[in-house]
N, C-alpha and C positions, 0 to 999 in steps of 0.2 A: 504494500500500500504506500502511496506517495502523497505527501501533504505539504503545503506551505503553511508555516506557523508564523503568525504576525508578531510584531514586537510586544504588543500588550500581553500576549500569552507568555512569551519568554520572560519578560520582566516580572510578571505576576508569579510565574513558576519559580523564579529564583528567590524572590523576597517572601513569598508565602507558599512554601513547598507542600503544605498540608492540603491545599485546595485542589480543584480540578486542573488548573494550569500546572501545578506541581506534578500531578498524576500524568499529564501529557508528557512532561519532561522525563519522568521515570519510564514511561512507555517508549520514548525515543531512546533513552539509555539502554533499555532492554532489547532494542532492535525490532520492536513491533511495527514500526513504519519507517520510511525514509523521509527525512526533512529536506525539501527542495528549497534552495536559497540562491539568491543572486548576490553579486558584489554589493549592490545598493542596499539590499535588505540586511546583509551582514554588517555593513557600516552603520546602519541605523541602530541595530541591536547594541553595538559597542558604544555609539554616541549617547544613547539614552541611558544605558547603565553607567556610563562614565560621568553623567551630570552630577555636579556637586550636591544638589538637593537629594538625589536618589542615593548617592554614596553615603552621605551623612545621615539621612533619616533611617535608612535600612542597613547601615553598616556593610555596604557592598564594597568588597576589596578588589583590587586588581586581579588577584588570584581567582576570584569568583567569576569575573568577566572572562578571563583566559580559559577557565574550565568550561564555561558555557560555549565559547567559540570552538574549543577543541571537541566538545560533544557534537556540535552541529557539523563540524567537518568530518568527524569519525562516522557518524550515523546519517550523514546527509549527502546530498549531491548538488554540486554547484551547476547553475545554468547561466547562460548568457542570453537574456531576452533580446530578440531582434524586432519584436513588434511592440511599438509604443501604444499605450492605451490611455484614455482620459475619461473613463467611464465612472469613476468613483467621485462622489461629491466632495471628498477630501483628496485633493490632488496628491498629497504625500502618500496615500495608500495605493496609488496606481502601481507602484513598484511590486507589490505583492501579487496583484493581478497579472502583471507582466511575467513574473516568475512562475506563477501557476500555469499560464498558457505555455511558456517555454518548456516547462518541466512535465507537461501533460499529467498533471496531478489528479488524484481522485477526490481530494478535499482541500479546502482552504479553512484553516482553523483560526478563529479570531474572537477577541473580546470587544472589538470595536464596532459600534453601531453603524458606522459608515460602511463597513464591509458586510456586516451581518444583514443589513437591509437589502443587500444585493442578491441574497440567496434565491435561486442559484445564479451563479455568474457563468454565462456561456456553458450551461449544463454541468458546471462544477458546483457541488454543494458547498455552501459557506456555513460552517457549523461553529457553535460555541464549544469551548473545551469540554464541557459536560456532555454535549451531544456527540462530539467526536469520540469520547471515551466509550459511549454506548456502542458505537460502530466497531471499535477495536475489540 
């Protein structure tokens, strides 16, 4: 199974591992699906987790960010989107749609209403972490 996991799920999974986003991260660690990512989505993960507010409020350390990137690279597959899209009402989220199309994913997993409201996107289900766990 192939899925794009958006930044909100990754950040939530790291700072609150006991909830559904954390369970998605454990499923990735256990090899239950392949995380499809692009250079742009990986940069966003690192930038968001590296924000001073996030690092100080949730005690996110550089090692935590490095471990997450390593997990994504180990259990994921990088894609280089060639098709630009502008379908999401939040233009910053188009990068996840582009990665999903390039990676021919089965699911997009998001906690972001801008993406969830698009379900399905070009026949790709857009699921919350909880709904994705039910599919797994």
